[in-house]
Structure formats: structure tokens, C-alpha cells
VOPA-618936 format. One line per field, with one value per residue (C-alpha): x, y, z; residue number from 1; residue in three letters. Coordinates in nm, 3 decimals, always signed. Layout:
xx (X_...)
yy (Y_...)
zz (Z_...)
pos (NUM_...)
code (ALA_...)
END
This chain:
xx (+0.000_+0.270_+0.403_+0.057_-0.001_+0.333_+0.246_-0.095_+0.061_+0.322_+0.071_-0.149_+0.147_+0.250_-0.107_-0.121_+0.218_+0.102_-0.238_-0.097_+0.062_-0.241_-0.476_-0.244_-0.237_-0.616_-0.645_-0.403_-0.605_-0.929_-0.755_-0.610_-0.865_-1.168_-1.459_-1.600_-1.892_-1.646_-1.463_-1.791_-1.901_-1.581_-1.597_-1.959_-1.868_-1.591_-1.816_-2.082_-1.832_-1.673_-1.797_-1.579_-1.683_-1.796_-1.990_-1.728_-1.528_-1.598_-1.440_-1.095_-0.961_-0.591_-0.450_-0.155_+0.045_+0.189_+0.173_+0.309_+0.066_+0.039_+0.413_+0.569_+0.874_+0.972_+0.806_+0.474_+0.511_+0.550_+0.241_+0.016_+0.147_+0.073_-0.279_-0.328_-0.197_-0.437_-0.731_-0.647_-0.622_-0.829_-1.148_-1.288_-1.014_-1.065_-0.741_-0.741_-0.463_-0.358_-0.234_-0.117_-0.212_-0.515_-0.604_-0.930_-0.956_-1.035_-0.724_-0.506_-0.643_-0.582_-0.232_-0.156_-0.266_-0.077_+0.244_+0.274_+0.032_-0.171_-0.550_-0.682_-1.037_-1.178_-1.462_-1.226_-1.018_-1.065_-0.845_-0.810_-0.643_-0.389_-0.355_-0.020_+0.208_+0.407_+0.537_+0.732_+0.856_+0.962_+1.334_+1.438_+1.774_+1.891_+1.797_+1.613_+1.590_+1.443_+1.194_+1.076_+1.037_+0.826_+0.627_+0.562_+0.409_+0.183_+0.081_+0.010_-0.202_-0.407_-0.444_-0.559_-0.803_-0.958_-0.985_-0.870_-0.778_-0.741_-0.384_-0.142_+0.098_+0.387_+0.532_+0.755_+0.972_+0.830_+0.924_+0.860_+0.488_+0.495_+0.499_+0.207_-0.001_+0.088_+0.015_-0.327_-0.421_-0.221_-0.468_-0.348_-0.051_+0.212_+0.342_+0.655_+0.806_+1.135_+1.308_+1.584_+1.673_+1.606_+1.953_+2.228_+2.583_+2.694_+2.548_+2.720_+3.049_+3.009_+2.972_+3.255_+3.489_+3.398_+3.306_+3.055_+2.748_+2.369_+2.337_+2.638_+2.677_+3.009_+2.976_+2.954_+3.220_+3.470_+3.419_+3.555_+3.322_+3.010_+3.111_+3.133_+2.801_+2.631_+2.781_+2.621_+2.292_+2.306_+2.379_+2.079_+1.857_+1.980_+1.884_+1.539_+1.491_+1.581_+1.332_+1.054_+1.122_+1.095_+0.717_+0.668_+0.485_+0.654_+0.920_+0.993_+1.308_+1.380_+1.743_+2.023_+2.184_+1.865_+1.799_+2.140_+2.093_+1.735_+1.815_+2.100_+1.881_+1.536_+1.667_+1.387_+1.565_+1.300_+1.034_+1.248_+1.278_+1.403_+1.116_+1.256_+1.039_+0.816_+0.953_+0.745_+0.963_+0.699_+0.625_+0.978_+1.129_+0.939_+1.137_+1.373_+1.740_+1.864_+1.815_+1.898_+1.974_+2.264_+2.045_+2.153_+1.847_+1.834_+1.526_+1.504_+1.304_+1.455_+1.565_+1.904_+2.033_+1.986_+2.289_+2.184_+2.467_+2.716_+2.546_+2.593_+2.956_+3.022_+2.847_+3.043_+3.370_+3.278_+3.205_+3.526_+3.726_+3.538_+3.478_+3.342_+3.030_+2.982_+2.724_+2.895_+2.789_+2.591_+2.399_+2.028_+1.896_+1.644_+1.320_+1.250_+0.905_+1.063_+1.303_+1.021_+0.810_+1.112_+1.084_+1.449_+1.737_+1.992_+2.322_+2.501_+2.451_+2.188_+2.127_+1.755_+1.684_+1.337_+1.204_+0.914_+0.886_+0.705_+0.697_+0.830_+1.174_+1.205_+1.093_+1.366_+1.626_+1.520_+1.557_+1.898_+2.009_+1.911_+2.113_+2.412_+2.406_+2.398_+2.688_+2.891_+2.820_+2.612_+2.263_+2.146_+2.241_+2.066_+1.688_+1.535_+1.176_+0.964_+0.667_+0.657_+0.372_+0.465_+0.392_+0.655_+0.902_+0.853_+0.918_+1.250_+1.345_+1.254_+1.487_+1.760_+2.099_+2.251_+2.096_+2.259_+2.191_+2.427_+2.288_+2.537_+2.400_+2.083_+1.881_+1.762_+1.696_+1.376_+1.456_+1.788_+1.608_+1.360_+1.642_+1.808_+1.483_+1.429_+1.764_+1.971_+2.339_+2.314_+2.572_+2.496_+2.684_+2.907_+2.739_+2.444_+2.158_+2.314_+2.639_+2.490_+2.166_+2.118_+2.430_+2.616_+2.844_+2.948_+3.202_+3.427_+3.714_+4.049_+4.339_+4.440_+4.099_+3.984_+3.671_+3.737_+3.563_+3.467_+3.600_+3.399_+3.475_+3.313_+3.015_+2.965_+2.993_+2.721_+2.491_+2.532_+2.467_+2.328_+2.234_+2.587_+2.804_+2.829_+2.841_+2.824_+2.475_+2.589_+2.847_+2.923_+3.123_+3.194_+3.349_+3.253_+3.562_+3.456_+3.101_+3.241_+3.449_+3.141_+2.936_+3.209_+3.226_+2.846_+2.814_+3.101_+3.047_+2.886_+2.851_+2.839_+2.956_+2.673_+2.411_+2.536_+2.525_+2.168_+2.044_+2.218_+2.069_+1.722_+1.735_+1.808_+1.548_+1.267_+1.320_+1.469_+1.288_+0.959_+0.615_+0.523_+0.826_+0.723_+0.365_+0.481_+0.713_+0.455_+0.183_+0.422_+0.454_+0.100_-0.086_+0.007_-0.125_-0.466_-0.463_-0.378_-0.676_-0.897_-0.779_-0.848_-1.195_-1.275_-1.159_-1.398)
yy (+0.000_+0.257_+0.205_+0.251_+0.562_+0.702_+0.634_+0.800_+1.094_+1.165_+1.104_+1.374_+1.607_+1.542_+1.598_+1.933_+2.033_+1.947_+2.108_+2.445_+2.532_+2.389_+2.605_+2.902_+2.845_+2.818_+3.136_+3.312_+3.195_+3.331_+3.653_+3.722_+3.570_+3.640_+3.403_+3.198_+3.437_+3.729_+3.550_+3.466_+3.828_+3.965_+3.707_+3.801_+4.171_+4.122_+3.895_+4.167_+4.417_+4.195_+4.010_+3.712_+3.476_+3.165_+2.997_+2.722_+2.744_+2.849_+3.168_+3.178_+3.475_+3.553_+3.798_+4.014_+4.143_+4.464_+4.765_+5.003_+4.917_+5.279_+5.331_+5.334_+5.108_+4.774_+4.586_+4.749_+4.659_+4.295_+4.322_+4.469_+4.246_+3.942_+4.069_+4.135_+3.786_+3.627_+3.826_+3.723_+3.349_+3.293_+3.504_+3.323_+3.464_+3.778_+3.955_+4.119_+4.372_+4.440_+4.796_+5.061_+5.349_+5.566_+5.529_+5.413_+5.112_+5.338_+5.548_+5.236_+5.102_+5.438_+5.442_+5.100_+5.233_+5.562_+5.426_+5.086_+5.089_+4.800_+4.786_+4.625_+4.491_+4.645_+4.388_+4.118_+4.342_+4.445_+4.661_+4.635_+4.931_+4.850_+5.103_+4.992_+5.033_+5.295_+5.016_+4.857_+5.185_+5.335_+5.409_+5.224_+5.350_+5.003_+4.643_+4.765_+4.420_+4.259_+4.533_+4.577_+4.198_+4.188_+4.484_+4.295_+4.008_+4.254_+4.405_+4.061_+3.979_+4.292_+4.187_+3.835_+3.961_+4.186_+3.906_+3.544_+3.450_+3.111_+3.201_+3.441_+3.609_+3.813_+4.043_+4.256_+3.996_+3.991_+3.628_+3.648_+3.654_+3.303_+3.106_+3.317_+3.226_+2.858_+2.862_+3.014_+2.777_+2.502_+2.516_+2.858_+2.819_+3.092_+3.221_+3.433_+3.668_+3.782_+4.084_+4.098_+3.881_+4.056_+3.950_+3.806_+3.681_+4.000_+4.207_+3.990_+4.023_+4.401_+4.412_+4.168_+4.367_+4.680_+4.863_+5.148_+5.135_+5.147_+4.847_+4.929_+5.278_+5.443_+5.404_+5.025_+5.003_+5.191_+4.967_+4.613_+4.523_+4.660_+4.486_+4.151_+4.212_+4.304_+3.999_+3.775_+3.961_+3.916_+3.545_+3.507_+3.701_+3.489_+3.171_+3.308_+3.431_+3.089_+2.923_+3.163_+3.126_+2.749_+2.788_+2.915_+2.680_+2.819_+3.088_+3.308_+3.519_+3.804_+3.728_+3.476_+3.671_+3.667_+3.304_+3.191_+3.366_+3.245_+2.881_+2.890_+3.048_+2.891_+2.546_+2.460_+2.458_+2.244_+2.503_+2.805_+2.941_+3.257_+3.455_+3.769_+4.075_+4.205_+4.494_+4.713_+4.639_+4.621_+4.993_+5.100_+4.887_+5.092_+5.406_+5.513_+5.461_+5.777_+6.148_+6.111_+6.415_+6.459_+6.351_+6.107_+5.940_+5.789_+5.585_+5.460_+5.523_+5.779_+5.526_+5.540_+5.214_+5.343_+5.567_+5.860_+6.061_+5.854_+5.966_+6.332_+6.270_+6.087_+6.352_+6.626_+6.439_+6.401_+6.775_+6.867_+6.648_+6.782_+7.154_+7.208_+7.018_+7.228_+7.504_+7.845_+8.085_+8.311_+8.034_+8.001_+7.684_+7.486_+7.368_+6.992_+7.060_+7.253_+6.965_+6.709_+6.921_+6.941_+7.319_+7.343_+7.103_+7.102_+7.241_+7.087_+6.738_+6.715_+6.450_+6.380_+6.182_+6.025_+5.832_+5.752_+5.880_+5.654_+5.900_+6.228_+6.075_+5.991_+6.344_+6.479_+6.261_+6.400_+6.753_+6.666_+6.559_+6.897_+7.062_+6.837_+6.916_+7.284_+7.250_+7.075_+7.364_+7.158_+7.233_+7.378_+7.056_+6.823_+6.784_+6.577_+6.478_+6.298_+6.069_+6.145_+6.000_+5.692_+5.884_+6.141_+5.868_+5.716_+6.054_+6.088_+5.735_+5.815_+6.115_+6.023_+5.897_+5.745_+5.547_+5.528_+5.314_+5.314_+5.084_+4.831_+4.475_+4.570_+4.250_+4.285_+4.626_+4.652_+5.010_+4.906_+4.673_+4.947_+5.185_+4.920_+4.843_+5.212_+5.237_+5.412_+5.328_+5.201_+5.184_+5.013_+4.902_+4.601_+4.373_+4.138_+4.150_+4.386_+4.188_+3.837_+3.867_+4.192_+4.364_+4.062_+4.075_+4.422_+4.695_+4.749_+4.975_+4.809_+4.821_+5.160_+5.303_+5.328_+5.150_+4.833_+4.957_+4.703_+4.763_+4.882_+4.551_+4.363_+4.597_+4.544_+4.168_+4.177_+4.399_+4.163_+3.845_+3.922_+3.562_+3.435_+3.713_+3.810_+4.184_+4.394_+4.507_+4.789_+4.908_+4.843_+5.045_+5.062_+5.394_+5.752_+5.773_+5.464_+5.592_+5.923_+5.736_+5.547_+5.866_+6.019_+5.711_+5.689_+6.056_+6.027_+5.691_+5.692_+5.489_+5.109_+5.066_+5.283_+5.110_+4.763_+4.846_+4.973_+4.677_+4.416_+4.572_+4.593_+4.231_+4.106_+4.334_+4.233_+3.857_+3.761_+4.020_+4.082_+4.085_+3.778_+3.590_+3.689_+3.570_+3.231_+3.180_+3.308_+3.073_+2.779_+2.861_+2.980_+2.714_+2.431_+2.640_+2.667_+2.292_+2.225_+2.435_+2.239_+1.912_+2.044_+2.156_+1.819_+1.640_+1.855)
zz (+0.000_+0.078_-0.275_-0.424_-0.217_-0.331_-0.694_-0.653_-0.472_-0.736_-1.013_-0.864_-0.828_-1.189_-1.301_-1.124_-1.267_-1.620_-1.568_-1.466_-1.804_-1.985_-1.783_-1.828_-2.205_-2.213_-2.009_-2.242_-2.538_-2.392_-2.286_-2.631_-2.865_-2.650_-2.608_-2.895_-2.915_-2.951_-3.230_-3.404_-3.374_-3.530_-3.809_-3.879_-3.882_-4.139_-4.346_-4.359_-4.502_-4.769_-5.076_-5.169_-5.448_-5.261_-5.542_-5.584_-5.263_-4.904_-4.779_-4.619_-4.426_-4.463_-4.209_-4.313_-4.018_-4.162_-3.927_-4.195_-4.475_-4.588_-4.634_-4.978_-4.948_-5.094_-4.809_-4.891_-5.257_-5.150_-4.929_-5.195_-5.474_-5.257_-5.197_-5.569_-5.652_-5.404_-5.539_-5.895_-5.823_-5.510_-5.533_-5.228_-5.002_-4.797_-4.713_-4.371_-4.309_-3.952_-4.000_-3.759_-3.986_-3.916_-4.281_-4.434_-4.660_-4.956_-4.895_-4.865_-5.194_-5.361_-5.215_-5.361_-5.699_-5.684_-5.527_-5.693_-5.987_-5.839_-5.872_-5.554_-5.522_-5.205_-5.193_-5.066_-4.844_-4.483_-4.261_-3.885_-3.720_-3.450_-3.170_-3.026_-3.327_-3.139_-2.916_-3.203_-3.350_-3.018_-3.010_-2.695_-2.572_-2.471_-2.556_-2.865_-3.028_-2.718_-2.636_-2.995_-3.026_-2.710_-2.844_-3.170_-2.970_-2.787_-3.120_-3.265_-2.960_-3.028_-3.392_-3.311_-3.049_-3.313_-3.569_-3.595_-3.955_-4.120_-4.222_-4.052_-4.295_-4.157_-4.422_-4.200_-4.025_-3.671_-3.609_-3.235_-3.314_-3.463_-3.134_-3.013_-3.318_-3.282_-2.908_-2.961_-3.243_-3.407_-3.698_-3.814_-4.051_-4.031_-4.364_-4.337_-4.590_-4.441_-4.587_-4.330_-4.030_-3.700_-3.592_-3.806_-3.775_-3.954_-3.671_-3.413_-3.600_-3.613_-3.235_-3.166_-3.390_-3.191_-3.509_-3.466_-3.688_-3.704_-3.470_-3.252_-3.110_-3.031_-2.652_-2.681_-2.953_-2.735_-2.431_-2.411_-2.122_-2.294_-2.616_-2.437_-2.264_-2.590_-2.760_-2.497_-2.541_-2.920_-2.888_-2.660_-2.900_-3.191_-3.004_-2.919_-3.276_-3.415_-3.180_-3.280_-3.651_-3.634_-3.582_-3.939_-4.174_-4.482_-4.518_-4.817_-4.820_-5.055_-5.142_-5.124_-4.841_-4.630_-4.722_-4.601_-4.266_-4.215_-4.300_-4.051_-3.782_-3.831_-3.921_-4.167_-4.506_-4.678_-4.597_-4.690_-5.043_-5.210_-5.362_-5.517_-5.445_-5.725_-5.922_-6.150_-6.448_-6.723_-6.739_-6.649_-6.924_-7.184_-7.105_-7.386_-7.308_-7.478_-7.409_-7.041_-6.824_-6.581_-6.290_-6.020_-5.871_-5.523_-5.432_-5.073_-4.757_-4.524_-4.264_-4.091_-4.235_-4.591_-4.529_-4.748_-4.593_-4.792_-5.113_-5.025_-4.927_-5.254_-5.464_-5.287_-5.351_-5.718_-5.749_-5.568_-5.805_-6.107_-6.040_-6.389_-6.273_-5.960_-5.981_-5.947_-5.676_-5.907_-6.085_-6.018_-5.859_-6.062_-5.904_-5.928_-6.075_-6.364_-6.432_-6.431_-6.663_-6.896_-6.891_-6.787_-6.846_-6.561_-6.681_-6.383_-6.237_-5.963_-5.698_-5.649_-5.331_-5.341_-5.044_-4.816_-4.460_-4.212_-3.925_-3.789_-3.731_-4.101_-4.188_-3.960_-4.134_-4.471_-4.341_-4.195_-4.543_-4.682_-4.407_-4.474_-4.845_-4.763_-4.522_-4.794_-5.029_-5.274_-5.147_-5.478_-5.656_-5.409_-5.397_-5.115_-5.203_-4.942_-5.020_-5.391_-5.594_-5.797_-6.118_-6.019_-5.925_-6.269_-6.430_-6.248_-6.351_-6.711_-6.739_-6.490_-6.600_-6.285_-6.000_-5.656_-5.349_-5.050_-4.781_-4.649_-4.632_-4.816_-4.792_-5.150_-5.304_-5.507_-5.589_-5.738_-5.977_-6.067_-6.153_-6.367_-6.550_-6.615_-6.788_-6.522_-6.483_-6.128_-5.850_-5.518_-5.209_-5.267_-5.014_-4.953_-5.207_-5.464_-5.461_-5.459_-5.658_-5.847_-5.979_-6.101_-6.289_-6.176_-6.239_-5.936_-5.854_-5.918_-5.674_-5.813_-5.726_-6.088_-6.218_-6.418_-6.732_-7.000_-7.349_-7.647_-7.818_-7.528_-7.542_-7.914_-7.870_-7.605_-7.810_-8.106_-7.907_-7.558_-7.485_-7.536_-7.392_-7.026_-6.956_-6.637_-6.536_-6.307_-6.059_-5.694_-5.443_-5.071_-4.975_-5.060_-5.281_-5.477_-5.516_-5.640_-5.899_-6.017_-6.043_-6.258_-6.480_-6.519_-6.616_-6.862_-7.033_-7.376_-7.693_-7.701_-7.340_-7.207_-7.421_-7.331_-6.958_-6.993_-7.193_-6.976_-6.662_-6.814_-6.928_-6.577_-6.418_-6.652_-6.629_-6.296_-6.082_-6.260_-6.098_-6.302_-6.164_-5.811_-5.860_-5.991_-5.694_-5.446_-5.573_-5.536_-5.163_-5.090_-5.291_-5.050_-4.761_-4.929_-4.999_-4.633_-4.526_-4.765_-4.609_-4.260_-4.363_-4.520_-4.204_-4.000)
pos (1_2_3_4_5_6_7_8_9_10_11_12_13_14_15_16_17_18_19_20_21_22_23_24_25_26_27_28_29_30_31_32_33_34_35_36_37_38_39_40_41_42_43_44_45_46_47_48_49_50_51_52_53_54_55_56_57_58_59_60_61_62_63_64_65_66_67_68_69_70_71_72_73_74_75_76_77_78_79_80_81_82_83_84_85_86_87_88_89_90_91_92_93_94_95_96_97_98_99_100_101_102_103_104_105_106_107_108_109_110_111_112_113_114_115_116_117_118_119_120_121_122_123_124_125_126_127_128_129_130_131_132_133_134_135_136_137_138_139_140_141_142_143_144_145_146_147_148_149_150_151_152_153_154_155_156_157_158_159_160_161_162_163_164_165_166_167_168_169_170_171_172_173_174_175_176_177_178_179_180_181_182_183_184_185_186_187_188_189_190_191_192_193_194_195_196_197_198_199_200_201_202_203_204_205_206_207_208_209_210_211_212_213_214_215_216_217_218_219_220_221_222_223_224_225_226_227_228_229_230_231_232_233_234_235_236_237_238_239_240_241_242_243_244_245_246_247_248_249_250_251_252_253_254_255_256_257_258_259_260_261_262_263_264_265_266_267_268_269_270_271_272_273_274_275_276_277_278_279_280_281_282_283_284_285_286_287_288_289_290_291_292_293_294_295_296_297_298_299_300_301_302_303_304_305_306_307_308_309_310_311_312_313_314_315_316_317_318_319_320_321_322_323_324_325_326_327_328_329_330_331_332_333_334_335_336_337_338_339_340_341_342_343_344_345_346_347_348_349_350_351_352_353_354_355_356_357_358_359_360_361_362_363_364_365_366_367_368_369_370_371_372_373_374_375_376_377_378_379_380_381_382_383_384_385_386_387_388_389_390_391_392_393_394_395_396_397_398_399_400_401_402_403_404_405_406_407_408_409_410_411_412_413_414_415_416_417_418_419_420_421_422_423_424_425_426_427_428_429_430_431_432_433_434_435_436_437_438_439_440_441_442_443_444_445_446_447_448_449_450_451_452_453_454_455_456_457_458_459_460_461_462_463_464_465_466_467_468_469_470_471_472_473_474_475_476_477_478_479_480_481_482_483_484_485_486_487_488_489_490_491_492_493_494_495_496_497_498_499_500_501_502_503_504_505_506_507_508_509_510_511_512_513_514_515_516_517_518_519_520_521_522_523_524_525_526_527_528_529_530_531_532_533_534_535_536_537_538_539_540)
code (MET_PRO_LEU_LEU_GLU_THR_VAL_ILE_HIS_TYR_SER_LEU_VAL_LEU_GLY_VAL_VAL_LEU_ALA_ILE_PRO_MET_ILE_ALA_ALA_LEU_GLY_LEU_GLN_VAL_LEU_ILE_LEU_GLY_THR_GLN_SER_HIS_GLN_ALA_SER_THR_ARG_GLN_HIS_VAL_ALA_SER_LEU_THR_ARG_PRO_ASP_THR_ARG_GLU_HIS_PRO_VAL_TYR_TYR_VAL_GLY_PHE_PHE_HIS_PRO_TYR_ALA_ASN_ALA_GLY_GLY_GLY_GLY_GLU_ARG_VAL_LEU_TRP_THR_MET_ILE_LYS_ALA_ILE_GLN_ASP_LYS_TYR_PRO_PHE_VAL_VAL_CYS_VAL_ILE_TYR_ALA_GLY_ASP_SER_THR_SER_LEU_ILE_ASP_LEU_VAL_ARG_GLY_ALA_GLN_SER_LYS_PHE_GLY_LEU_ARG_ILE_ASN_LYS_ASP_THR_LEU_HIS_VAL_ILE_GLU_LEU_THR_ARG_ARG_SER_TRP_VAL_GLU_HIS_LYS_TYR_GLU_ARG_MET_THR_LEU_LEU_LEU_GLN_SER_VAL_ALA_SER_VAL_VAL_LEU_ALA_ALA_GLU_ALA_LEU_HIS_ALA_PHE_VAL_PRO_HIS_VAL_PHE_VAL_ASP_THR_VAL_GLY_PHE_ALA_PHE_THR_TYR_PRO_LEU_VAL_SER_LEU_LEU_SER_SER_ARG_ILE_PRO_VAL_VAL_SER_TYR_THR_HIS_TYR_PRO_THR_ILE_SER_SER_ASP_MET_GLN_THR_LEU_VAL_SER_SER_ARG_GLU_ALA_GLY_VAL_SER_ASN_ASP_THR_VAL_VAL_ALA_ASN_SER_ARG_ALA_LEU_THR_GLU_LEU_LYS_SER_VAL_TYR_TYR_ARG_GLY_MET_ALA_THR_ALA_TYR_ALA_PHE_ALA_GLY_SER_PHE_ALA_SER_THR_VAL_MET_THR_ASN_SER_THR_TRP_THR_HIS_ASN_HIS_ILE_VAL_LYS_LEU_PHE_GLY_ILE_PRO_ARG_MET_THR_ARG_VAL_VAL_TYR_PRO_PRO_CYS_ASP_THR_THR_ALA_LEU_ALA_GLN_PHE_PRO_LEU_ASP_GLU_ARG_LYS_ASN_ILE_ILE_VAL_SER_LEU_ALA_GLN_PHE_ARG_PRO_GLU_LYS_ASN_HIS_GLU_LEU_GLN_ILE_ASP_ALA_PHE_ALA_MET_PHE_LEU_ASP_ALA_ASN_PRO_GLU_HIS_LYS_MET_PRO_ALA_GLY_ALA_LYS_SER_ILE_LYS_PRO_ALA_ASP_ILE_LEU_ALA_LEU_ARG_VAL_GLU_PRO_GLU_TYR_PRO_VAL_LEU_VAL_MET_LEU_GLY_GLY_ALA_ARG_ASN_ILE_GLU_ASP_GLU_ALA_ARG_ALA_GLU_ALA_LEU_ARG_GLN_LYS_ALA_GLY_ALA_ARG_GLY_ILE_GLY_ARG_GLN_VAL_HIS_VAL_ILE_VAL_ASN_ALA_GLU_TRP_SER_ASP_VAL_GLN_SER_TRP_LEU_ARG_ILE_GLY_ARG_VAL_GLY_ILE_HIS_THR_MET_ARG_ASP_GLU_HIS_PHE_GLY_ILE_ASN_ILE_VAL_GLU_MET_MET_ALA_ALA_GLY_LEU_LEU_THR_VAL_ALA_HIS_ASP_SER_ALA_GLY_PRO_ARG_MET_ASP_ILE_ILE_THR_PRO_ALA_ILE_ARG_CYS_ALA_SER_ASN_GLY_GLU_PRO_SER_ILE_PRO_THR_GLU_ALA_ASP_ALA_ARG_ALA_TYR_LEU_LYS_SER_PRO_ASP_ASN_VAL_GLU_PHE_PRO_VAL_GLY_MET_VAL_ALA_THR_THR_ALA_ALA_GLU_PHE_ALA_GLN_MET_ILE_GLU_PHE_ALA_LEU_ARG_VAL_ALA_GLY_PRO_VAL_GLU_ARG_ALA_LEU_GLN_GLU_ALA_ALA_ARG_SER_VAL_ALA_THR_THR_LYS_PHE_SER_GLU_ALA_ALA_PHE_ASN_THR_ALA_PHE_TYR_SER_ARG_PHE_GLY_PRO_VAL_ILE_ARG_TRP_LEU_ASP_ILE_GLN_ARG_SER_ASP_ASP)
END
């Protein structure tokens, strides 16, 4: 009997121990998702506002977790192209966007049209406004990765309480939300499109090497003790990030560089594929390649990691080395609107910096660039344009001659592809996506600091037989001096070499990175999710 009593006693203890987390999980589920009547009410509300085609298939609700749906960057192009692709192939699907913008559905649809040229059907679209977006965009002074990751989970909890979808799609890279979705319901597949790993080995290397940068401020870089402490913190975050990412049902990455990091971290290589972002190459590829103006076009959101300051430094170095291109003191500045309207042709090269601003901090960065250009004495030759309409962006791409992009470790670079498709001679940072996927083969500076320019004979050979001859599609650089060299080369080059560069770049942009190529790859990853839902429904 004592043995039996002991067994019963420990069995009861074990039962209580196991019951506690189960009860806690159930309580968390009710707390976040609400009661079944609450879920039914929210589902009924969304159903009353949408009109999917359910004649041949029952409705599915796909939730897109994208707090910045109204922004105008590459991530938003991916979001809206996914939604358009789903609407085109799956008319029975209602896309629900969890957005942090105080913007109506009509305005979001109009924004998708004006910014990306995408016609979205509002009948199968619903928007849920999130009130806690400020938590993820808050600039925490310390432990930013940890606190913003925790904030993303809180934001996802708000989203799921507002509406529970059949599929949860994360298009911003908040991997720490995946375990929450799986904990609340194992029947909700998580689809991830990752533009950039939250933490990577490159970031850890940057800290360990005590090199100051966007993810490693000067105070930490100058302290051995703080460097070691931050290294431990980063390793812990990497472990947690890998654990969270493993809950994804399928993962799409936007480049080889991102793919390599995510496979190493998430550990699900069979479920991870590169799906290059969609680029609006069809319209851009119709632009004529000749009659270009001496305009250097930059196209990137005004975020710190985009490193717009390097562009101004490089442009200033180019003008200092080539004073004949620098606007004299008495010359009159030309307004961007006059250039776009072709009323005035710039006599001197101008740098036009186009980009979206998500918030007041981005606006301040744009203004700081204007101030920096003025301090360098080139303010009249630098135009910083915030949140330009897509039609205006296209106009700049149509008349511009050079494209420039300076972010280090740019995960992909949709805007780089757009500039190449439009016919600009494009130079980007020699790292990550541009180096591995986009500008390859590339012109680089040789050991003497001069660009390794292809010969006219090579250019003619390519133009005669483009399918059989390899030719550079653009330029890459690292330092301000190298970027300045590439600007000088791009403004000077002419004849067969210029035309071959333009045509080689356009060929890559319109085939490898087209919207059609994205849709094909996306359907190959999303189709199995729909089939899995069908199987689950039939089993019910």
C-alpha cells in the first residue's frame, strides 16, 4: 500500500504540474482571442463588409500582419502584390490587413494604386487598425531588439483579439509573433516573408569587432566590457529568434543573403525558399534609353540604415574632383518641378533623393540631409523629395541617367532593380543582395581606385549576341571615394559601353525580378497552404 499511495501521490502532483501550463495556455487563449462568441461576432462583422466569391469554394480569411501598410517602401510593394496575386487566383479569399495606420480602406487602396500601380479589389479586403504600433517603432535606448520583439508580440495579440484568420501572414519579419499564433491555435498556418533577419551573424560580427554602426553605437564600440556584454545579449537574441522562426509553416526570403541567414537560424531549409520581391519592371522597361539628363536618382526610404549621408559625401567628392560640374555661386537653382516638366534642363549634375517617410523621425532625417548638403556647399544641386507619388518617381526614372543606393547589407533592393529596368546606370553598395543577386556581374574599382571599365569591343559583342556574352549590369562600391568614382564614370560613359550596360541591366530586371516571376514563386509557396486548409476543412 505505501508504494501505491506514493504512486498515486506523485501522479497527482505530476497531473497538477502538467495542468498548470495547460490552464495558463487556455487562459491566455481566452484573454487574447476572446470568447468563442467574440470570435464569431468579429468574423460576422468582417463577413458583412466583404464580398468574396464563394460559389465554388468556401471563404478563407488571410491575415496580413503589416503595421506600416500605408508606407511606400519595398516591403509594402510585396504586401500589396501578394494581396493582388491572391485576389487574382483565389477570389474566395478575404485579405485582412492588420495595419497601424489611421487610414481608411479606400485610402489604402488608392495608395496601392498611386504608389505601386496595383489595382486592388476592395470587396475582398478588410483593414483592422492597431492602436499599439508605437510600441514597435519606439526608439528604446537600450535592448532595442528585445523590447521591440516583445512589443511585436503585444501588437500581434491585439491583432488576433480583433480578428482570428485562417492564415497568418507576416510580411515585416516579426518572427517572435509566430509562437504566439501557434500557441493560440495550431490550426493557423504561419506564412513568413522575411526581408531581413532581426539579428544576423553579420550584426554579431560588427559588435565583436567593436566597429561602430547602425546596430552598434560608439559608446559600446569603445568599451571592451560593454562589447562583451552586448555579444552575450546578441547570442541570446539569436537563439530566441531561431526558436521563434521554427514555428513558421513556410518561409519566403527576398534574397540569397537573407535566405542563407534564415536557413541557418530557423533550421527549416525544406520550408524556406528565395522569392525575389516584385519589381514594377513592365512599365519601367518601356522608357527610352537615350536622351537622359545629368540627374543622379536615389530611391530609398529615409531610414538610418539606408545611409543617405554617404550619397551626399560621394556627390560632394565628385564635385570637388570635377569643379566644372559644380554650380557656381551666381547660378540660379532649378526647381525639381521645372526639371520634371522638362521646362528646364539642368546644366550641372543634380542629386535627387526620393524616399518615403514613415513618421516624424524619417521626416527629420530627410531635413537633416538637406542641411548636410547645404553644409557641404552643394545644397542647390541636391533635392530631397519625401513621399513622392509613384507617377513622379517614374518621371525621375525616365529622365535620370545614374541610379545610386548606398545601404550596407541591403537585404535585396527593389529600388535598385527598378532603376536598372528604367535604364539608369546604377551603382549600389558592394554587399548582400546587390552583390549576390542583383548587380552581377558588376564593375568594381580596381586596386588603383579606378573602375574596371569594359571595353567597347566587349560591349559590341554583347549587343550583337546578348544571350551568349556576359556583360556587367551595373556598378558596386563601398566607400565615398569609390562611389564618387562610379558617379564620374556613369556621367562620362557613352557609346556602345553605355548602351550595353543599360540593356544588360534591363534584361536582368525584366526577367529575374519581374512581378510575373514573383507571382509564380509566391503561388508555389501559398498554394500548398490553401490545400492544407482544404484538407483540414474536409476532415472537420
